[in-house]
All heavy atoms as atom14 arrays in JSON, in Angstrom:
{
  "sequence": "MSIIYFLIGCSVLLALVFLGAFFWAQRSGQNDDLYTPGMRILLDDEEENRVKK",
  "atom14_mask": [
    [1, 1, 1, 1, 1, 1, 1, 1, 0, 0, 0, 0, 0, 0],
    [1, 1, 1, 1, 1, 1, 0, 0, 0, 0, 0, 0, 0, 0],
    [1, 1, 1, 1, 1, 1, 1, 1, 0, 0, 0, 0, 0, 0],
    [1, 1, 1, 1, 1, 1, 1, 1, 0, 0, 0, 0, 0, 0],
    [1, 1, 1, 1, 1, 1, 1, 1, 1, 1, 1, 1, 0, 0],
    [1, 1, 1, 1, 1, 1, 1, 1, 1, 1, 1, 0, 0, 0],
    [1, 1, 1, 1, 1, 1, 1, 1, 0, 0, 0, 0, 0, 0],
    [1, 1, 1, 1, 1, 1, 1, 1, 0, 0, 0, 0, 0, 0],
    [1, 1, 1, 1, 0, 0, 0, 0, 0, 0, 0, 0, 0, 0],
    [1, 1, 1, 1, 1, 1, 0, 0, 0, 0, 0, 0, 0, 0],
    [1, 1, 1, 1, 1, 1, 0, 0, 0, 0, 0, 0, 0, 0],
    [1, 1, 1, 1, 1, 1, 1, 0, 0, 0, 0, 0, 0, 0],
    [1, 1, 1, 1, 1, 1, 1, 1, 0, 0, 0, 0, 0, 0],
    [1, 1, 1, 1, 1, 1, 1, 1, 0, 0, 0, 0, 0, 0],
    [1, 1, 1, 1, 1, 0, 0, 0, 0, 0, 0, 0, 0, 0],
    [1, 1, 1, 1, 1, 1, 1, 1, 0, 0, 0, 0, 0, 0],
    [1, 1, 1, 1, 1, 1, 1, 0, 0, 0, 0, 0, 0, 0],
    [1, 1, 1, 1, 1, 1, 1, 1, 1, 1, 1, 0, 0, 0],
    [1, 1, 1, 1, 1, 1, 1, 1, 0, 0, 0, 0, 0, 0],
    [1, 1, 1, 1, 0, 0, 0, 0, 0, 0, 0, 0, 0, 0],
    [1, 1, 1, 1, 1, 0, 0, 0, 0, 0, 0, 0, 0, 0],
    [1, 1, 1, 1, 1, 1, 1, 1, 1, 1, 1, 0, 0, 0],
    [1, 1, 1, 1, 1, 1, 1, 1, 1, 1, 1, 0, 0, 0],
    [1, 1, 1, 1, 1, 1, 1, 1, 1, 1, 1, 1, 1, 1],
    [1, 1, 1, 1, 1, 0, 0, 0, 0, 0, 0, 0, 0, 0],
    [1, 1, 1, 1, 1, 1, 1, 1, 1, 0, 0, 0, 0, 0],
    [1, 1, 1, 1, 1, 1, 1, 1, 1, 1, 1, 0, 0, 0],
    [1, 1, 1, 1, 1, 1, 0, 0, 0, 0, 0, 0, 0, 0],
    [1, 1, 1, 1, 0, 0, 0, 0, 0, 0, 0, 0, 0, 0],
    [1, 1, 1, 1, 1, 1, 1, 1, 1, 0, 0, 0, 0, 0],
    [1, 1, 1, 1, 1, 1, 1, 1, 0, 0, 0, 0, 0, 0],
    [1, 1, 1, 1, 1, 1, 1, 1, 0, 0, 0, 0, 0, 0],
    [1, 1, 1, 1, 1, 1, 1, 1, 0, 0, 0, 0, 0, 0],
    [1, 1, 1, 1, 1, 1, 1, 1, 0, 0, 0, 0, 0, 0],
    [1, 1, 1, 1, 1, 1, 1, 1, 1, 1, 1, 1, 0, 0],
    [1, 1, 1, 1, 1, 1, 1, 0, 0, 0, 0, 0, 0, 0],
    [1, 1, 1, 1, 1, 1, 1, 0, 0, 0, 0, 0, 0, 0],
    [1, 1, 1, 1, 0, 0, 0, 0, 0, 0, 0, 0, 0, 0],
    [1, 1, 1, 1, 1, 1, 1, 1, 0, 0, 0, 0, 0, 0],
    [1, 1, 1, 1, 1, 1, 1, 1, 1, 1, 1, 0, 0, 0],
    [1, 1, 1, 1, 1, 1, 1, 1, 0, 0, 0, 0, 0, 0],
    [1, 1, 1, 1, 1, 1, 1, 1, 0, 0, 0, 0, 0, 0],
    [1, 1, 1, 1, 1, 1, 1, 1, 0, 0, 0, 0, 0, 0],
    [1, 1, 1, 1, 1, 1, 1, 1, 0, 0, 0, 0, 0, 0],
    [1, 1, 1, 1, 1, 1, 1, 1, 0, 0, 0, 0, 0, 0],
    [1, 1, 1, 1, 1, 1, 1, 1, 1, 0, 0, 0, 0, 0],
    [1, 1, 1, 1, 1, 1, 1, 1, 1, 0, 0, 0, 0, 0],
    [1, 1, 1, 1, 1, 1, 1, 1, 1, 0, 0, 0, 0, 0],
    [1, 1, 1, 1, 1, 1, 1, 1, 0, 0, 0, 0, 0, 0],
    [1, 1, 1, 1, 1, 1, 1, 1, 1, 1, 1, 0, 0, 0],
    [1, 1, 1, 1, 1, 1, 1, 0, 0, 0, 0, 0, 0, 0],
    [1, 1, 1, 1, 1, 1, 1, 1, 1, 0, 0, 0, 0, 0],
    [1, 1, 1, 1, 1, 1, 1, 1, 1, 0, 0, 0, 0, 0]
  ],
  "atom14_positions": [
    [[-28.58, -23.61, 0.85], [-28.17, -22.99, 2.17], [-26.77, -23.23, 2.45], [-26.09, -22.37, 3.02], [-29.15, -23.59, 3.34], [-28.97, -22.93, 4.56], [-29.65, -21.25, 4.44], [-29.49, -20.8, 6.1], [0.0, 0.0, 0.0], [0.0, 0.0, 0.0], [0.0, 0.0, 0.0], [0.0, 0.0, 0.0], [0.0, 0.0, 0.0], [0.0, 0.0, 0.0]],
    [[-26.17, -24.34, 2.0], [-24.64, -24.61, 2.34], [-23.81, -23.67, 1.54], [-22.63, -23.48, 1.93], [-24.37, -26.13, 1.96], [-24.58, -26.27, 0.59], [0.0, 0.0, 0.0], [0.0, 0.0, 0.0], [0.0, 0.0, 0.0], [0.0, 0.0, 0.0], [0.0, 0.0, 0.0], [0.0, 0.0, 0.0], [0.0, 0.0, 0.0], [0.0, 0.0, 0.0]],
    [[-24.26, -23.21, 0.35], [-23.44, -22.26, -0.32], [-23.22, -20.94, 0.36], [-22.31, -20.3, 0.26], [-24.03, -21.95, -1.8], [-23.04, -21.23, -2.62], [-25.32, -21.23, -1.69], [-21.92, -22.18, -3.05], [0.0, 0.0, 0.0], [0.0, 0.0, 0.0], [0.0, 0.0, 0.0], [0.0, 0.0, 0.0], [0.0, 0.0, 0.0], [0.0, 0.0, 0.0]],
    [[-24.27, -20.58, 1.15], [-24.06, -19.31, 2.02], [-22.99, -19.55, 3.05], [-22.13, -18.61, 3.17], [-25.45, -18.93, 2.62], [-26.38, -18.56, 1.55], [-25.32, -17.88, 3.69], [-27.89, -18.29, 2.11], [0.0, 0.0, 0.0], [0.0, 0.0, 0.0], [0.0, 0.0, 0.0], [0.0, 0.0, 0.0], [0.0, 0.0, 0.0], [0.0, 0.0, 0.0]],
    [[-22.97, -20.63, 3.64], [-21.9, -20.88, 4.64], [-20.56, -20.9, 3.97], [-19.51, -20.32, 4.47], [-22.14, -22.24, 5.29], [-23.34, -22.24, 6.21], [-24.26, -23.34, 6.04], [-23.66, -21.31, 7.1], [-25.47, -23.31, 6.83], [-24.84, -21.25, 7.79], [-25.63, -22.27, 7.76], [-26.85, -22.26, 8.47], [0.0, 0.0, 0.0], [0.0, 0.0, 0.0]],
    [[-20.41, -21.42, 2.8], [-19.23, -21.5, 2.07], [-18.77, -20.01, 1.7], [-17.6, -19.67, 1.88], [-19.3, -22.33, 0.72], [-18.11, -22.22, -0.14], [-17.0, -22.94, 0.16], [-18.21, -21.47, -1.25], [-15.84, -22.98, -0.64], [-17.09, -21.47, -2.19], [-15.94, -22.19, -1.74], [0.0, 0.0, 0.0], [0.0, 0.0, 0.0], [0.0, 0.0, 0.0]],
    [[-19.72, -19.25, 1.22], [-19.27, -17.89, 0.92], [-19.0, -17.05, 2.07], [-17.97, -16.21, 2.0], [-20.56, -17.17, 0.11], [-20.8, -17.73, -1.3], [-22.05, -17.11, -1.85], [-19.59, -17.5, -2.21], [0.0, 0.0, 0.0], [0.0, 0.0, 0.0], [0.0, 0.0, 0.0], [0.0, 0.0, 0.0], [0.0, 0.0, 0.0], [0.0, 0.0, 0.0]],
    [[-19.56, -17.24, 3.11], [-19.26, -16.6, 4.4], [-17.88, -16.83, 4.88], [-17.03, -16.0, 5.13], [-20.31, -16.79, 5.52], [-21.55, -16.05, 5.14], [-19.78, -16.29, 6.86], [-22.69, -16.47, 6.12], [0.0, 0.0, 0.0], [0.0, 0.0, 0.0], [0.0, 0.0, 0.0], [0.0, 0.0, 0.0], [0.0, 0.0, 0.0], [0.0, 0.0, 0.0]],
    [[-17.5, -18.27, 4.76], [-16.21, -18.63, 5.08], [-15.12, -18.09, 4.28], [-14.11, -17.71, 4.68], [0.0, 0.0, 0.0], [0.0, 0.0, 0.0], [0.0, 0.0, 0.0], [0.0, 0.0, 0.0], [0.0, 0.0, 0.0], [0.0, 0.0, 0.0], [0.0, 0.0, 0.0], [0.0, 0.0, 0.0], [0.0, 0.0, 0.0], [0.0, 0.0, 0.0]],
    [[-15.44, -18.05, 2.87], [-14.56, -17.47, 1.95], [-14.26, -15.95, 2.15], [-13.18, -15.48, 2.2], [-14.9, -17.6, 0.55], [-14.81, -19.41, -0.05], [0.0, 0.0, 0.0], [0.0, 0.0, 0.0], [0.0, 0.0, 0.0], [0.0, 0.0, 0.0], [0.0, 0.0, 0.0], [0.0, 0.0, 0.0], [0.0, 0.0, 0.0], [0.0, 0.0, 0.0]],
    [[-15.41, -15.22, 2.54], [-15.22, -13.79, 2.68], [-14.43, -13.49, 4.04], [-13.66, -12.6, 4.11], [-16.57, -13.13, 2.76], [-17.33, -13.58, 3.87], [0.0, 0.0, 0.0], [0.0, 0.0, 0.0], [0.0, 0.0, 0.0], [0.0, 0.0, 0.0], [0.0, 0.0, 0.0], [0.0, 0.0, 0.0], [0.0, 0.0, 0.0], [0.0, 0.0, 0.0]],
    [[-14.64, -14.38, 4.96], [-13.95, -14.18, 6.35], [-12.43, -14.5, 6.08], [-11.57, -13.83, 6.56], [-14.41, -15.13, 7.41], [-13.59, -15.12, 8.59], [-15.84, -14.59, 7.88], [0.0, 0.0, 0.0], [0.0, 0.0, 0.0], [0.0, 0.0, 0.0], [0.0, 0.0, 0.0], [0.0, 0.0, 0.0], [0.0, 0.0, 0.0], [0.0, 0.0, 0.0]],
    [[-12.12, -15.6, 5.4], [-10.83, -15.84, 4.94], [-10.07, -14.77, 4.23], [-8.91, -14.34, 4.49], [-10.71, -17.17, 4.2], [-9.32, -17.66, 3.88], [-8.51, -17.97, 5.03], [-9.43, -18.77, 2.81], [0.0, 0.0, 0.0], [0.0, 0.0, 0.0], [0.0, 0.0, 0.0], [0.0, 0.0, 0.0], [0.0, 0.0, 0.0], [0.0, 0.0, 0.0]],
    [[-10.77, -14.24, 3.29], [-10.29, -13.09, 2.45], [-9.98, -11.84, 3.3], [-8.92, -11.16, 3.15], [-11.21, -12.72, 1.31], [-10.76, -11.77, 0.24], [-9.39, -12.22, -0.44], [-11.84, -11.5, -0.7], [0.0, 0.0, 0.0], [0.0, 0.0, 0.0], [0.0, 0.0, 0.0], [0.0, 0.0, 0.0], [0.0, 0.0, 0.0], [0.0, 0.0, 0.0]],
    [[-10.92, -11.61, 4.15], [-10.82, -10.4, 5.09], [-9.55, -10.67, 6.03], [-8.78, -9.7, 6.31], [-12.02, -10.29, 5.99], [0.0, 0.0, 0.0], [0.0, 0.0, 0.0], [0.0, 0.0, 0.0], [0.0, 0.0, 0.0], [0.0, 0.0, 0.0], [0.0, 0.0, 0.0], [0.0, 0.0, 0.0], [0.0, 0.0, 0.0], [0.0, 0.0, 0.0]],
    [[-9.26, -11.75, 6.52], [-8.06, -12.11, 7.33], [-6.83, -11.93, 6.58], [-5.82, -11.49, 7.06], [-8.21, -13.44, 7.96], [-9.31, -13.73, 9.06], [-9.37, -15.08, 9.41], [-8.88, -12.75, 10.28], [0.0, 0.0, 0.0], [0.0, 0.0, 0.0], [0.0, 0.0, 0.0], [0.0, 0.0, 0.0], [0.0, 0.0, 0.0], [0.0, 0.0, 0.0]],
    [[-6.84, -12.33, 5.36], [-5.62, -12.15, 4.39], [-5.38, -10.62, 4.24], [-4.27, -10.24, 4.4], [-5.97, -12.8, 3.07], [-4.85, -12.42, 2.02], [-5.92, -14.4, 3.23], [0.0, 0.0, 0.0], [0.0, 0.0, 0.0], [0.0, 0.0, 0.0], [0.0, 0.0, 0.0], [0.0, 0.0, 0.0], [0.0, 0.0, 0.0], [0.0, 0.0, 0.0]],
    [[-6.39, -9.93, 4.01], [-6.07, -8.4, 3.79], [-5.69, -7.83, 5.1], [-4.88, -6.87, 5.1], [-7.39, -7.74, 3.29], [-7.55, -7.93, 1.73], [-8.71, -8.54, 1.24], [-6.66, -7.44, 0.82], [-8.8, -8.78, -0.14], [-6.78, -7.59, -0.46], [-7.85, -8.27, -0.97], [0.0, 0.0, 0.0], [0.0, 0.0, 0.0], [0.0, 0.0, 0.0]],
    [[-6.31, -8.25, 6.24], [-5.88, -7.74, 7.49], [-4.37, -8.04, 7.77], [-3.67, -7.1, 8.23], [-6.84, -8.21, 8.53], [-6.58, -7.69, 9.96], [-6.92, -6.16, 10.02], [-7.41, -8.36, 10.98], [0.0, 0.0, 0.0], [0.0, 0.0, 0.0], [0.0, 0.0, 0.0], [0.0, 0.0, 0.0], [0.0, 0.0, 0.0], [0.0, 0.0, 0.0]],
    [[-4.07, -9.28, 7.43], [-2.62, -9.74, 7.65], [-1.65, -8.83, 6.83], [-0.61, -8.38, 7.25], [0.0, 0.0, 0.0], [0.0, 0.0, 0.0], [0.0, 0.0, 0.0], [0.0, 0.0, 0.0], [0.0, 0.0, 0.0], [0.0, 0.0, 0.0], [0.0, 0.0, 0.0], [0.0, 0.0, 0.0], [0.0, 0.0, 0.0], [0.0, 0.0, 0.0]],
    [[-2.08, -8.67, 5.49], [-1.26, -7.8, 4.62], [-1.21, -6.26, 5.09], [-0.11, -5.76, 5.06], [-1.83, -7.71, 3.19], [0.0, 0.0, 0.0], [0.0, 0.0, 0.0], [0.0, 0.0, 0.0], [0.0, 0.0, 0.0], [0.0, 0.0, 0.0], [0.0, 0.0, 0.0], [0.0, 0.0, 0.0], [0.0, 0.0, 0.0], [0.0, 0.0, 0.0]],
    [[-2.2, -5.8, 5.64], [-2.15, -4.45, 6.28], [-1.21, -4.53, 7.43], [-0.42, -3.5, 7.51], [-3.57, -4.04, 6.72], [-3.65, -2.75, 7.49], [-3.45, -1.52, 6.82], [-3.82, -2.73, 8.88], [-3.43, -0.36, 7.45], [-3.86, -1.6, 9.5], [-3.69, -0.38, 8.75], [0.0, 0.0, 0.0], [0.0, 0.0, 0.0], [0.0, 0.0, 0.0]],
    [[-1.31, -5.41, 8.33], [-0.4, -5.29, 9.48], [1.05, -5.55, 9.03], [1.95, -5.0, 9.68], [-0.74, -6.36, 10.54], [-1.78, -5.89, 11.42], [-3.11, -6.72, 11.47], [-1.91, -4.71, 12.04], [-4.15, -6.26, 12.24], [-3.06, -4.32, 12.8], [-4.14, -5.14, 12.87], [0.0, 0.0, 0.0], [0.0, 0.0, 0.0], [0.0, 0.0, 0.0]],
    [[1.31, -6.35, 8.04], [2.59, -6.53, 7.55], [3.14, -5.26, 6.91], [4.41, -4.92, 7.17], [2.67, -7.71, 6.36], [4.02, -7.8, 5.76], [5.12, -8.29, 6.25], [4.31, -7.18, 4.51], [6.12, -8.22, 5.24], [5.61, -7.43, 4.26], [3.47, -6.51, 3.45], [6.21, -7.15, 2.98], [4.16, -6.06, 2.36], [5.57, -6.53, 2.16]],
    [[2.33, -4.55, 6.24], [2.87, -3.24, 5.69], [3.12, -2.29, 6.79], [3.95, -1.51, 6.56], [1.74, -2.72, 4.7], [0.0, 0.0, 0.0], [0.0, 0.0, 0.0], [0.0, 0.0, 0.0], [0.0, 0.0, 0.0], [0.0, 0.0, 0.0], [0.0, 0.0, 0.0], [0.0, 0.0, 0.0], [0.0, 0.0, 0.0], [0.0, 0.0, 0.0]],
    [[2.39, -2.22, 7.8], [2.55, -1.38, 8.91], [3.94, -1.65, 9.52], [4.65, -0.73, 9.85], [1.46, -1.37, 9.93], [0.09, -0.72, 9.39], [0.32, 0.75, 9.08], [0.92, 1.47, 9.69], [-0.32, 1.06, 7.94], [0.0, 0.0, 0.0], [0.0, 0.0, 0.0], [0.0, 0.0, 0.0], [0.0, 0.0, 0.0], [0.0, 0.0, 0.0]],
    [[4.26, -2.9, 9.79], [5.47, -3.31, 10.49], [6.56, -3.03, 9.63], [7.68, -2.76, 10.11], [5.38, -4.76, 10.86], [4.72, -4.99, 12.14], [4.96, -6.34, 12.7], [3.67, -6.82, 13.03], [3.13, -7.99, 12.64], [3.93, -8.85, 11.83], [1.94, -8.39, 12.92], [0.0, 0.0, 0.0], [0.0, 0.0, 0.0], [0.0, 0.0, 0.0]],
    [[6.55, -3.24, 8.28], [7.69, -3.04, 7.48], [7.94, -1.59, 7.06], [8.81, -1.28, 6.31], [7.5, -3.9, 6.17], [6.38, -3.35, 5.39], [0.0, 0.0, 0.0], [0.0, 0.0, 0.0], [0.0, 0.0, 0.0], [0.0, 0.0, 0.0], [0.0, 0.0, 0.0], [0.0, 0.0, 0.0], [0.0, 0.0, 0.0], [0.0, 0.0, 0.0]],
    [[7.07, -0.67, 7.57], [7.32, 0.82, 7.25], [6.83, 1.32, 6.0], [7.34, 2.38, 5.45], [0.0, 0.0, 0.0], [0.0, 0.0, 0.0], [0.0, 0.0, 0.0], [0.0, 0.0, 0.0], [0.0, 0.0, 0.0], [0.0, 0.0, 0.0], [0.0, 0.0, 0.0], [0.0, 0.0, 0.0], [0.0, 0.0, 0.0], [0.0, 0.0, 0.0]],
    [[5.82, 0.67, 5.38], [5.22, 1.19, 4.03], [4.61, 2.59, 4.15], [4.63, 3.31, 3.29], [4.29, 0.16, 3.56], [4.85, -1.15, 3.16], [5.74, -1.06, 1.96], [5.43, -0.38, 0.99], [6.86, -1.8, 1.94], [0.0, 0.0, 0.0], [0.0, 0.0, 0.0], [0.0, 0.0, 0.0], [0.0, 0.0, 0.0], [0.0, 0.0, 0.0]],
    [[4.08, 2.82, 5.33], [3.4, 4.14, 5.41], [4.0, 5.23, 6.47], [3.35, 5.92, 7.05], [1.89, 3.77, 5.96], [1.11, 3.05, 4.97], [1.21, 3.24, 3.74], [0.31, 2.11, 5.41], [0.0, 0.0, 0.0], [0.0, 0.0, 0.0], [0.0, 0.0, 0.0], [0.0, 0.0, 0.0], [0.0, 0.0, 0.0], [0.0, 0.0, 0.0]],
    [[5.4, 5.05, 6.54], [6.02, 5.9, 7.44], [6.02, 7.4, 7.03], [5.8, 8.26, 7.83], [7.41, 5.42, 7.77], [7.51, 4.28, 8.71], [6.48, 3.96, 9.29], [8.48, 3.55, 8.66], [0.0, 0.0, 0.0], [0.0, 0.0, 0.0], [0.0, 0.0, 0.0], [0.0, 0.0, 0.0], [0.0, 0.0, 0.0], [0.0, 0.0, 0.0]],
    [[6.34, 7.61, 5.77], [6.44, 9.01, 5.21], [5.54, 9.02, 3.98], [5.91, 8.52, 2.92], [7.9, 9.24, 4.78], [8.13, 10.63, 4.4], [7.15, 11.47, 4.63], [9.21, 10.9, 3.8], [0.0, 0.0, 0.0], [0.0, 0.0, 0.0], [0.0, 0.0, 0.0], [0.0, 0.0, 0.0], [0.0, 0.0, 0.0], [0.0, 0.0, 0.0]],
    [[4.42, 9.79, 4.1], [3.51, 9.93, 3.12], [3.67, 11.23, 2.35], [3.14, 11.39, 1.21], [2.03, 9.86, 3.58], [1.6, 8.47, 4.28], [0.33, 8.53, 4.78], [1.75, 7.35, 3.19], [0.0, 0.0, 0.0], [0.0, 0.0, 0.0], [0.0, 0.0, 0.0], [0.0, 0.0, 0.0], [0.0, 0.0, 0.0], [0.0, 0.0, 0.0]],
    [[4.46, 12.1, 2.86], [4.66, 13.43, 2.27], [5.77, 13.6, 1.27], [5.6, 14.07, 0.16], [4.78, 14.5, 3.43], [5.05, 15.88, 2.96], [3.96, 16.59, 2.44], [6.31, 16.55, 2.9], [4.06, 17.83, 2.05], [6.38, 17.82, 2.59], [5.37, 18.44, 2.1], [5.53, 19.8, 1.6], [0.0, 0.0, 0.0], [0.0, 0.0, 0.0]],
    [[6.89, 12.96, 1.59], [7.99, 13.08, 0.72], [7.85, 12.5, -0.75], [8.34, 13.24, -1.6], [9.18, 12.43, 1.34], [9.53, 12.92, 2.71], [10.43, 12.53, 0.49], [0.0, 0.0, 0.0], [0.0, 0.0, 0.0], [0.0, 0.0, 0.0], [0.0, 0.0, 0.0], [0.0, 0.0, 0.0], [0.0, 0.0, 0.0], [0.0, 0.0, 0.0]],
    [[7.2, 11.41, -0.99], [7.12, 10.84, -2.36], [6.41, 11.87, -3.29], [6.79, 12.07, -4.53], [6.41, 9.51, -2.19], [6.68, 9.08, -0.88], [6.76, 10.37, 0.02], [0.0, 0.0, 0.0], [0.0, 0.0, 0.0], [0.0, 0.0, 0.0], [0.0, 0.0, 0.0], [0.0, 0.0, 0.0], [0.0, 0.0, 0.0], [0.0, 0.0, 0.0]],
    [[5.37, 12.5, -2.82], [4.71, 13.55, -3.48], [5.46, 14.67, -3.9], [5.46, 15.2, -4.97], [0.0, 0.0, 0.0], [0.0, 0.0, 0.0], [0.0, 0.0, 0.0], [0.0, 0.0, 0.0], [0.0, 0.0, 0.0], [0.0, 0.0, 0.0], [0.0, 0.0, 0.0], [0.0, 0.0, 0.0], [0.0, 0.0, 0.0], [0.0, 0.0, 0.0]],
    [[6.3, 15.18, -3.0], [7.25, 16.29, -3.24], [8.33, 15.91, -4.05], [8.8, 16.66, -4.85], [7.68, 16.79, -1.89], [6.7, 17.41, -0.88], [5.63, 18.63, -1.78], [6.97, 19.9, -2.0], [0.0, 0.0, 0.0], [0.0, 0.0, 0.0], [0.0, 0.0, 0.0], [0.0, 0.0, 0.0], [0.0, 0.0, 0.0], [0.0, 0.0, 0.0]],
    [[8.76, 14.7, -3.97], [9.94, 14.22, -4.83], [9.6, 14.25, -6.28], [10.44, 14.61, -7.11], [10.39, 12.75, -4.41], [11.7, 12.4, -5.06], [12.09, 10.96, -4.62], [11.88, 10.77, -3.2], [11.51, 9.6, -2.63], [11.05, 8.61, -3.4], [11.39, 9.51, -1.37], [0.0, 0.0, 0.0], [0.0, 0.0, 0.0], [0.0, 0.0, 0.0]],
    [[8.33, 14.01, -6.71], [7.97, 14.03, -7.96], [7.99, 15.41, -8.5], [8.45, 15.78, -9.66], [6.43, 13.55, -8.15], [6.47, 12.03, -7.87], [5.91, 13.82, -9.51], [5.02, 11.49, -7.7], [0.0, 0.0, 0.0], [0.0, 0.0, 0.0], [0.0, 0.0, 0.0], [0.0, 0.0, 0.0], [0.0, 0.0, 0.0], [0.0, 0.0, 0.0]],
    [[7.73, 16.48, -7.67], [7.74, 17.89, -8.09], [9.23, 18.4, -8.21], [9.44, 19.27, -9.06], [7.0, 18.76, -7.06], [5.52, 18.4, -6.98], [4.92, 19.31, -5.93], [4.85, 18.69, -8.3], [0.0, 0.0, 0.0], [0.0, 0.0, 0.0], [0.0, 0.0, 0.0], [0.0, 0.0, 0.0], [0.0, 0.0, 0.0], [0.0, 0.0, 0.0]],
    [[10.13, 17.83, -7.48], [11.47, 18.23, -7.47], [12.4, 17.62, -8.41], [13.52, 18.06, -8.72], [11.97, 18.2, -6.08], [11.33, 19.01, -4.99], [11.86, 18.72, -3.52], [11.27, 20.48, -5.25], [0.0, 0.0, 0.0], [0.0, 0.0, 0.0], [0.0, 0.0, 0.0], [0.0, 0.0, 0.0], [0.0, 0.0, 0.0], [0.0, 0.0, 0.0]],
    [[12.12, 16.47, -8.94], [13.0, 15.69, -9.81], [13.36, 16.44, -11.03], [14.48, 16.47, -11.5], [12.31, 14.4, -10.15], [12.58, 13.32, -9.09], [13.39, 13.49, -8.18], [11.88, 12.28, -9.15], [0.0, 0.0, 0.0], [0.0, 0.0, 0.0], [0.0, 0.0, 0.0], [0.0, 0.0, 0.0], [0.0, 0.0, 0.0], [0.0, 0.0, 0.0]],
    [[12.42, 17.11, -11.68], [12.64, 17.79, -13.0], [13.73, 18.92, -12.8], [14.56, 19.1, -13.54], [11.43, 18.37, -13.56], [10.49, 17.19, -14.11], [11.0, 16.12, -14.25], [9.29, 17.49, -14.22], [0.0, 0.0, 0.0], [0.0, 0.0, 0.0], [0.0, 0.0, 0.0], [0.0, 0.0, 0.0], [0.0, 0.0, 0.0], [0.0, 0.0, 0.0]],
    [[13.51, 19.58, -11.74], [14.43, 20.83, -11.36], [15.99, 20.27, -11.16], [16.82, 20.87, -11.7], [14.03, 21.6, -10.2], [12.62, 22.26, -10.43], [12.15, 22.97, -9.09], [12.85, 23.0, -8.11], [11.05, 23.4, -9.09], [0.0, 0.0, 0.0], [0.0, 0.0, 0.0], [0.0, 0.0, 0.0], [0.0, 0.0, 0.0], [0.0, 0.0, 0.0]],
    [[16.05, 19.22, -10.67], [17.42, 18.71, -10.16], [17.98, 18.14, -11.49], [19.21, 18.32, -11.87], [17.44, 17.57, -9.21], [16.97, 18.11, -7.78], [16.91, 16.98, -6.73], [17.12, 15.8, -7.1], [16.34, 17.3, -5.73], [0.0, 0.0, 0.0], [0.0, 0.0, 0.0], [0.0, 0.0, 0.0], [0.0, 0.0, 0.0], [0.0, 0.0, 0.0]],
    [[17.25, 17.46, -12.4], [17.87, 16.99, -13.6], [18.21, 18.11, -14.49], [19.22, 17.97, -15.33], [16.75, 16.05, -14.3], [16.58, 14.85, -13.66], [15.52, 13.86, -14.26], [15.14, 14.23, -15.4], [15.18, 12.85, -13.78], [0.0, 0.0, 0.0], [0.0, 0.0, 0.0], [0.0, 0.0, 0.0], [0.0, 0.0, 0.0], [0.0, 0.0, 0.0]],
    [[17.48, 19.19, -14.57], [17.79, 20.37, -15.4], [19.06, 20.99, -14.94], [19.86, 21.56, -15.71], [16.6, 21.4, -15.43], [15.44, 20.9, -16.23], [15.58, 19.99, -17.12], [14.36, 21.28, -16.11], [0.0, 0.0, 0.0], [0.0, 0.0, 0.0], [0.0, 0.0, 0.0], [0.0, 0.0, 0.0], [0.0, 0.0, 0.0], [0.0, 0.0, 0.0]],
    [[19.21, 21.02, -13.65], [20.61, 21.68, -13.16], [21.73, 20.85, -13.55], [22.81, 21.35, -13.92], [20.55, 21.78, -11.67], [19.52, 22.85, -11.18], [19.61, 23.01, -9.7], [18.39, 23.52, -9.17], [17.84, 23.28, -7.95], [18.53, 22.58, -7.1], [16.76, 23.92, -7.66], [0.0, 0.0, 0.0], [0.0, 0.0, 0.0], [0.0, 0.0, 0.0]],
    [[21.65, 19.58, -13.53], [22.8, 18.62, -13.87], [23.03, 18.72, -15.3], [24.22, 18.63, -15.75], [22.42, 17.22, -13.44], [23.48, 16.33, -13.87], [22.34, 17.06, -11.9], [0.0, 0.0, 0.0], [0.0, 0.0, 0.0], [0.0, 0.0, 0.0], [0.0, 0.0, 0.0], [0.0, 0.0, 0.0], [0.0, 0.0, 0.0], [0.0, 0.0, 0.0]],
    [[22.12, 18.81, -16.19], [22.29, 18.85, -17.64], [22.84, 20.16, -18.13], [23.65, 20.11, -19.09], [20.96, 18.62, -18.38], [20.49, 17.17, -18.23], [19.15, 16.99, -18.96], [18.58, 15.63, -18.74], [17.26, 15.48, -19.38], [0.0, 0.0, 0.0], [0.0, 0.0, 0.0], [0.0, 0.0, 0.0], [0.0, 0.0, 0.0], [0.0, 0.0, 0.0]],
    [[22.74, 21.25, -17.52], [23.13, 22.54, -17.93], [24.6, 22.76, -17.59], [25.47, 22.49, -17.25], [22.35, 23.68, -17.23], [20.95, 23.77, -17.84], [20.26, 24.86, -17.15], [18.88, 25.06, -17.76], [18.08, 26.02, -17.19], [0.0, 0.0, 0.0], [0.0, 0.0, 0.0], [0.0, 0.0, 0.0], [0.0, 0.0, 0.0], [0.0, 0.0, 0.0]]
  ]
}
């Protein structure tokens, strides 16, 4: 029975660590712009081809 208490404690601690990491990412601006990185991948090849020609 004591192992269940240990596992519950570990899972709560792990959940708090992930919650802290999520809030840290939000404060540091990790999710501010979700649109531009996807578009940048599509536009990089065109810009490199223009420079090389």
